[in-house]
Every structure is written in structure tokens, then in C-alpha cells.
N, C-alpha and C positions, 0 to 999 in steps of 0.2 A: 424671161429665157425659157427654151421649151428644156424638157425629161433627159434627151440625148443630148442636149448642149449642157446642161447642168454634169452630167457623167464626166463629160469628157474636159469639164473647166475643173472636175475634180481628182480627175486626174493625173490634171497638170500639176495641181501643188507637191511639192516638192516633198512634206514631210508628211503626206500620205501613204499609207500603207495599207494593203488588205486588211486588216484586223482594226485597226484604227476605225476604216470607211465602215463597217460591218456595226460596231458602236456604237457610230452619229448615224445611220440610218437608223438603225432602232430606236433611238433616241428620236431622231427630228421626222422620220418618215419616210420623207421624200428627199433626192437631193436636192431642189432647187431650195427646198429648206435651212440648206446648209448652210450654203452661201452666201455671207451678208449676216449671219444670227447674230445675236446680240452678245459680247464675250462673258458674259455671265455663264447664260445658258451654255455656251458652248464648255464651257471650263469646268461646269459640274459633269460632263459626261466622263465615264471613268477611264482611265487610258491616256487622253488627253493635251500633249505636252503645251507649255502657253506658246511657244513660237507654232503651233500649227493654230493656235484660237486663235494669235494675232493676224495668220494667212489667213484665216475664214472669215473672221470679223470686219477684215479692211478688205478683202475680196475687190479685185478690179479689172478681172482678166477677162472680160468679153470682145476686148481684139486681140488675143493671146486665143482665145478657141474657135474665134473665125480663120484666124490662122491656121491653124492644128487642121481644121478639116479637110482648109483648100488644100492643105500640102497633100493629106490621105487624099483628097479628091483627084489629084494631079499625077500622083503614081499609082492611081486604078486600085486604092485601097478603102473598103470597105470598113467602115464604123459599127460596130455589133453591141449591142446592147443585152442585159440577161431579158427583158420585153420583147426583142428580135426573135424571128420562130426561126434564124439560120443559127443564132447561140445555141453552143454545145448544150443538149439537154442537162445532160451528166454533170456537166460543169457547173449547173444553176442548185446541185444537189448538196457541193460543200459549204462548210462553215464559212470560207471566205473566196467566193468567186470573183474574178474581177467585175468592175465594174463597167468597162467597157473592154473589148476585144477587137483591135483590128484584124481585118483577114485580108492579104493578097490571094487570088485564088475562087473559089467555091466550095464553101462547107456544106455538106448534104445531113438531113435524117438519118442518113444510113450510116454515118461515121462514126453515131453513137456506139455502134456495134465494134467497137475498136480496141488494140490492144497496142500498151506503150512497148515498146524495146529499147533499152537504156542501157548503157556500160560506160567502159572506160574510153579515152581519147586516144592514149598512148595504150593501143591494146595490142594482142599479136596476132599471130595471120589463123590460131585457128579460133580465136574470140571472131574478125574478120570474117570469116567463112561462116562460124553459126550464124551471128547475123544477118549475114545477107540470106542465109540457107532458110533461116524461121523466118524473115521479112516477105523473100517470097513464098514459101508455102503457106503461110499468113493470109496474107494477101491475095492468093489464088484458094482458098477458103473462104472468102470473102470479109474477111477483118479489115479495118480501116489499121492502118502501122502509125502509132502516132510516134513520134523520137524529138529530141532535140537538135537537128542539122549541125549538131559538134562535129569533129575530124573521127573518126574512130569509130565504132559500133554504132553513135547514130546513123551517122552515114552509109554504111554498108548496110544497115536497117531499110533507111530509104531506096537506097541502090536497089534490094531485093525486090521491094514492094512496088517498083516501077517497072523492075523487069517483069512481073507477070501480069503486067498491064491490070496493076491494082490500086487501091489508092492508098495515100500515104498525107498525115498533115507531118506541117516542123511546126515545133514553138520556138517562137526565138527569147534569149536571153537579152533582148534589146529592142531598141525601136527599128520599123522597117524602112526604114530610110537610108538604110548602111548595112549589107547584109555582114552575120560574121557566123564564122569565118571568111574573106571576101573569096577564098578560093571555091567555099560551096554557092556564090552565087548564080552560077548554073544550073547546079541542082538547085538549087530555093526555084528558079525560072522554068525550068521544068516542071515541078511539082505546083506551080503556082497555074502553069500553062494548061491543063487537064486533068493531072493527077489528083489532083486532092487543094491543097492550102497553104501555106504560110503565115502564120498567126505571133501575135502579140499582144499584151499587155498593155505594154509600154509605150508611153507616148514617139512618136514619130522619132525624133533625133534623140532619144537618149540611148547613150553608150551604153555597153554591158560592163557591167561590174560584178565583186564576188557576190552584192547584194542580191542583182538580178536573174542572176545561175538558179538558185534555189528558188526563187518565187515561178519561176519559169517551169520547174521541175512539178509542182504542186498541179501544173496544169494537165501537163503529159499524163500524172496517176489518176485528177479530177475528172477529166475528160474522157476514159476509160476502165472498162469493164477489170480490166487488169494489166499489170505491169511483169515485163521479163526483164530481167536483169542480164544479160550473157557474159559478159565479162567485169571484173569491179573490182578495185584495191579496195584496203580499210576506207581510206579517207574519199573515195569517189561521191562526186556529187549522185551517180545512180543509186545510189543509200539513201540520199535524202527520196527520190521520187520512190522507191520502197517502203519510206518511212511513212509519206505522204497517203500513196494505196492503200498501206494495212488501216492507217486511222481513217479513212474512207470509207472502208468494208469492201477493199477492191482485194482483188486476188494479186497474190503475189506468186511468181514462180525465176526459179533459179537456174544458169545453167551450170553442171560443176565444173572445175578445171583442175588443173595439178596443184597440188597439195604444196609444192616447192614455187610456184610462178606468183610473185604478189599480186598481181593482175587477177588470180582467181582468189585470191585472202576472202574480199568482201563476198563474191558470192558462194562460196565454201559455207561461210560463220550465215548466209541467210539460210541455207540449208540447215542448218541445225535450229537456226531457230525457229524452223517451221515454215520455210519459205517450199513451193511444192518443187520437187527435183524436176527436171525436163530432159530426159533424154532425147525425146525426139517430140514430133507437132503433136502426137497420137495422145501423149502426155495431157497437153493444153486443148484439145477437144473433148476429151475426158469429162474436163469440165465445164461444158459447152450447158448441158442443163442447167448448171448455179449460176453461170457467166448469164445466158438470154432467156429468162425465165419465158413457160408458156404464155404465148399471145403478141409477143417480138418480135415474130420471124412472118415474113410476108404467107397471104392465105395459099393452098394449093390452086395451080391454076393450070392449064395446057401447054403447050409449044408458042400459040398463039394470043394468049393471054386470057383466054376465056375462064371463065370459073368451071372448076370441074365439080361433080355430085360427091358428096361424101361416103367415102370407103375404106378398107383396111391399106389400099396402098397410094388413099390420097390423098393423104392430110399434112403431106409437104409439100412443096413448088418442086416441082422438076421443070427448071425452067427452058434447059439448056437440049440439045439433041442429045449433046456426049454426056449426062446428067442420065437423059433414058434410056441410053445404051447400056450405060453403067450398072446401072441399077435393075434394069432386065437381064446383065447379065448374073446376079446374083440369085444361086437358087434359093427354096426354100428354106433348106436349112444351111449350115455351116458351108462356107464356101471361099477355096484359096485363092490369093489375090494372083497367079498365073493362071487359075480358070478364068478367074472374071478379064482378064487383058484377051487373050484368048480370044473370047465370046464375045467381048465388045467391039474386036477389030480396030481398035485404037492404041498408040501409042503407050506404052508404059509410064511415062510423064504425066501424060494427061492421065489418064485412067488413074493414079494416085494421087494429084489435084483434084479430079472430080470425086474420090472417095471421101476424100477431106472437106470437100463444100456438104457432100452427102453426109456425114457423121456432123457438121456444125448443125444442119436444119433437120438429125435426128431422122435420116431415112434411114439409117445403117448405123451397126456400128461394130469396131471391129474389136476380134478377139484373139487373145496369147496367140502366135503363131503365123501372123496375116491374115486371120481368116474373119469372112464379113458375114454378116445376119441382116436381115432385112428388120427394120424395127418395125410396129404397128399392125 
């Protein structure tokens, strides 16, 4: 049995969870060594219950593994393990990464430059508009938007990213054989068809339940540099994502809401407890140096991809005509956004989105009063 097949097999064992799997891997080293291991050695591992020992010691599921791989192949779903290049880089770093990740669509290395946007299913119009706006603006600035494909805030965040022609990844709380909720199948199909990927750690036929959604939330938090909670009540699963993000050393952002709205109680409490209050996308972009350490962005190139010589204004990539026009429209001192729009000769929405991108690349900095200065 190959290592990949062993990973799929372990993921099919009902009693297996990410914490138990981590303990077994620490004890046995390789996934192949766990399957069929002596019962006494399995029982000696701390936190492994008797029913799981029996399942592993008497394991004989080769046929089930073959069926699962065939089922994924037939659906156009890739099965990734942490050793695969396409497996999300940041997800490998958490305490309990999924041993396999099913992916419908394509995961790119650039998706590591991502932010999670999560919130309530039963959201207000305000929450929906904010999620869509932040999804759009952050995707336009080059972030991959990670969310959970649920109704409400998640759906709005995905739609915002797609409207910006950016990338988005939907993390499912069940197997990919049946998209949940079913009314979001078309959205999932659009994402997988070119705007990103739909992923899950669960076997293809696994139905979502109260246990799977918190597990899903740790993937959203673990695969990103930070999580933005747009609207959430005190019992919202979005708070689990924020908790996982904080535990993993990721940034936690929250959009404030009306204090008399139950759907805002969770987000307002997050802010009280130290999450960064977000009023607009600039509040997130200000954290870019912390989210994206030096060396994680692309080297400076000209528009045709040729390397540029080092210099005071070539430390970042000005990859598009819009970026070069907006950057050139900023004077050597503080420049108002109205002046940048007039000099660049581009629509206001294009200039705003491009300035977000340049801020992410640390080519410019926004000052109070919508003033911009060049960096470097």
C-alpha cells in the first residue's frame, strides 16, 4: 500500500479524528505502519480508545480505499496529502492538519496569501453587504478569499471575490459527492470551474453534521494568514474560526455591528477581547507587512515579465498597466486620492482597487485623509 492510499484509509476510519491521528503518527511515524499494527502497541498510545484500536488492528479495508479513490476520480476531485505540492502550505503548520484534502478545482501556491471571511448564516442585509464588499476589495487586492460556502456571510464573501475576478476557496463541512447546502451547488461549480477550489477533508460520501463544521472551521483558519468575522452571534460557528485562528497565531479581524442586534454580539465581543476592529479594507491592508513577511511576494518585474534592476522604485512588482499608471500618478509627497484619479485617467473603482493592490505590495502607504505616499 502506498503512503497516499494509507492516508485515504486512515481518513475512512470512523473513529479517527485529527488529534488522534496526530498522536498515532507521532508514535508510528508513517501512516502505513498504523494500519494493522498490533493491538497492544496501538493501545499504548495515549488517547486512543478501544473501538479505534479494534478498527485499526483488524483493518481490512483495501477495497474501500480503491472505491473511494475511484469515486473521487470520477467526480474530477483530487486527493492531496501534506507531501503534495498543491496541499496548502500554511495548513501543514497547524497542530492537526488534515491527512488528506479533497479538492474540486485547482489550489495554487498563491492561495497561501489568503484571508478567511466568515460569519452568520442568518445574517442581516448590512452583514451581507459588508461580506460582499470585503470579499470584492480583498480579492481585487490579491488575496484569496477562504470561506465555508454556507448561506449568508460565506456566500456573500465568495460572490464578492468572484465579482472581482479574484480567487476564492470554499471549505466544505461534508464530503464533495453532495454539495451542502444544495442551493449553493451552482456557486461551488463556478468556483471549481476557474475561480478557485472547493475542498474538504472528509470522505466523498460523508454527510455534514454538528461535529464536521467545527473541523471545517479550523481549515479555514489554518490555511490563511488571518480571519475576518463580519457578523456573528454569540453561538456562531464563525467564532470557532476566530478561536482556531488565534490559537494558530493568525490575525483576527472583526467588523463591528449594532449593539442591539443579536447577530453582532459575537463580533463586538471579539473586538472587546482583542480582535482588530475593521471599518474598511485599509484596516486589514495596514497589517500586510505582518501577514506577508519580506520575501513572500513576487520579485520586481516589468510589464512583460523581465527582471528590473534594483532601484528605489523597483522593489515591488508593477505587473499591470493600471498599477504603473496609478503608481506614476502619486507625487513624491502626500497625494490626495482625487489627484491620483485625475492623473491616472482611470475610473475611480479601478484606481481604488489598484491602490489596495499597491498597498499589499508595499509600494504605497495610505495616510489619514485618503492621502497616499510612495514607499522605498
